[in-house]
C-alpha positions, 0 to 999 in steps of 0.5 A: 577026332578018333585019335586017343591014348591009353590014358584017356578018361584017367584022372590023376591027383597031382597035388591035394587040390589039383587033378589032371584029366586026360581027354583023348590026347590032351589034359585039362585040370580041376583046381580047388575043392567043392564050391570053390574050384577052377577049370583049366582048359576045355578039352577036345570037341564033343567032350563037355559031358565027359568033363561035367561028369568028372566035375560031379564025381570030384565036387558033387552033383551040379558042381560048377567052377567059378571060371574057365582059364584057357592056356591058349585057344587051339581046338584040343584045349577049347573043344568043349568051351562053348557048351560048358559056358552055356551050361555053367554060365561062367566067365572065361579068361585068356591072354589078350593076344589070344582073344582074336582066336576065341572070338571068331576074328582070326584063325591060327596059322595052319598046322604044318603036315610037312614038318619034320616029325612022325605020323601025327605031324603028317595028319595035322592038316586035318585038324580043326583050325577055325576059331571058336566064338565065346563072344561076351563070355571071354575076359582078359586075364588081369595085368598083374599076373593074378589068376581069377579064383586062384589067389595062390597062383600066378599066370605068366605069358609063355608065347611061341606055341601061340601068341597069347599062350600062358602057363600057371604057377603056384610058388607055395609048392612049385606046381606048374601048369605049362599048357603046351609051352613044353610037353611030356610026350613026343606029340608028333609020333603016333605010338608015343602019343597012344602009349603016353611015353614020358619024355620032356619035349618042346611044344608040338612041332606041327602047330608052333609058328614061333620057335624063338619065342618058344625057346625063351618060354621054356627057359622061363619055366625051367628057371622056376625049378618046378617040383611038379608039372602038368602039361597039355600033352603027356603025363604029369611029371615031378622030381628029378625026372622033371628037373633033368628033362627040363635041363636037357631040353633047355640046353639042347632046345634047337636039337630036341625041339626045333624041327630040321625043316618045316614052313615055320623054320624055313619061313618063320614070319608065316606064323604072323601073316 
């Protein structure tokens, strides 16, 4: 996809062991240190070489993670997954409700180009929607909420944007990787996406079929009072800016996040067809 942002290619150190890489308009995370790290999400299609190069800059030549953890399976979060798994020979973990979209069994509901929103929403009908097929490389996240390879972290089910969407949280320093449960840019407006204008928002409007669940998930994450958050889109955010933004979003979710019109607002069951 030609869409990109001013942050593309930038690596941000979020905590001493969490780095966020912006790949065009989406973020992925490296967590850990050399010989002991995990990759969270797999960026845009055709981004494998970019991710591999960044991993080697961070962790040394021939660096490879212990595993790939997916917050969900939309094209911009799994774009390089097959190539990375083939090169690194690593397991991939995702929520069981996400597996049909990662094994070629089902496609996600179509994005809604007629939803209320800006230019990105209008062109969303052009986005890839076919599922990838990770075959036997995909595994279930542990039922106890633990994260493979990250003993200090837990995962939590945060559906709405997708059925099996998950977020990751480390209680020790209140660090949150939210995926697209909420984001820190207005993802449907092209200029704000390109400039990565910081503001807490609900999940992307054109690709979220279950707004009731999305609201519950945002409230769950806000209730953690995270000190720092990395979201799937937008810049990492922390401190008062994050807490105030989340509080505003929770208190005004229907006004701020839910579109005034769109097929998943007017016909919410379409997301489950």
